[in-house]
C-alpha positions in Angstrom: 69.1 8.6 106.1 72.4 7.4 105.9 72.6 7.2 102.5 76.9 5.5 102.7 74.7 3.0 104.6 72.1 2.3 102.2 74.5 1.9 99.3 76.6 -0.2 100.9 73.5 -3.0 102.4 72.2 -2.4 98.9 75.6 -3.5 97.6 76.5 -6.3 99.7 72.7 -7.8 99.8 72.9 -7.6 95.6 76.0 -9.4 95.6 75.4 -12.0 98.4 71.9 -12.4 96.0 73.8 -12.8 92.8 73.9 -16.4 91.7 72.2 -17.4 94.7 69.9 -20.9 95.3 66.5 -18.2 95.6 67.9 -15.9 92.4 68.3 -19.8 90.9 64.3 -21.0 92.1 63.2 -17.6 91.0 64.8 -17.9 87.4 63.3 -21.3 87.2 59.4 -19.9 87.8 59.5 -17.2 85.5 61.0 -20.2 82.6 58.4 -22.3 83.8 55.3 -19.3 83.7 53.5 -16.5 81.8 53.3 -14.1 84.4 56.9 -13.3 85.2 54.8 -9.8 86.8 54.0 -12.4 89.4 57.3 -14.3 90.1 59.1 -11.2 90.3 56.3 -9.5 92.6 56.4 -12.7 95.0 60.1 -13.1 94.6 60.3 -9.1 95.9 58.3 -9.5 98.3 59.5 -12.6 100.3 63.2 -10.3 100.0 61.7 -7.4 101.4 59.7 -9.9 104.2 63.1 -11.5 105.3 65.2 -8.2 104.9 62.5 -6.8 107.7 63.0 -9.9 110.0 66.5 -9.8 110.2 66.4 -6.4 110.8 64.2 -6.5 113.4 66.0 -9.5 114.5 69.3 -7.8 114.5 68.0 -4.7 116.5 66.0 -6.6 119.1 68.8 -8.8 119.6 71.6 -6.1 119.5 69.8 -5.0 122.7 70.3 -7.7 124.3 74.0 -8.8 123.5 77.1 -6.6 121.9 77.7 -6.2 118.2 80.8 -7.2 118.7 79.6 -10.7 120.1 76.9 -11.0 116.5 79.4 -10.7 114.2 81.7 -13.0 115.9 78.8 -15.5 116.5 77.9 -14.5 112.8 81.1 -15.8 111.8 81.4 -18.6 112.8 78.9 -20.3 112.3 79.3 -18.8 108.6 82.3 -21.2 108.9 80.7 -24.0 110.0 78.1 -24.5 107.6 81.1 -23.6 104.9 83.4 -26.6 106.7 80.1 -28.9 106.4 79.1 -28.2 103.3 82.8 -29.1 102.3 82.5 -32.2 104.7 79.9 -33.5 102.6 80.5 -32.7 99.0 84.0 -34.5 100.3 82.1 -37.2 101.8 79.7 -37.7 98.4 
């Protein structure tokens, strides 16, 4: 196991999830119910499953498309979503 890769991935995902809509939804569920363990297990399970899907799709896609092309496309996607978000906010 590559410890450096593990810690880098953990750090980036942890920082990306802070203040994310997923965390806010989990916060709301936790505030609204008595079974906080159920909320924790449900949200943790969902994050694990979505991460598994991302790893499997990334591994499969990298066999068809070069990792550099995937990174460029992901960057363009984020720029487009960011621009659309700003445009929507200005229009509102």
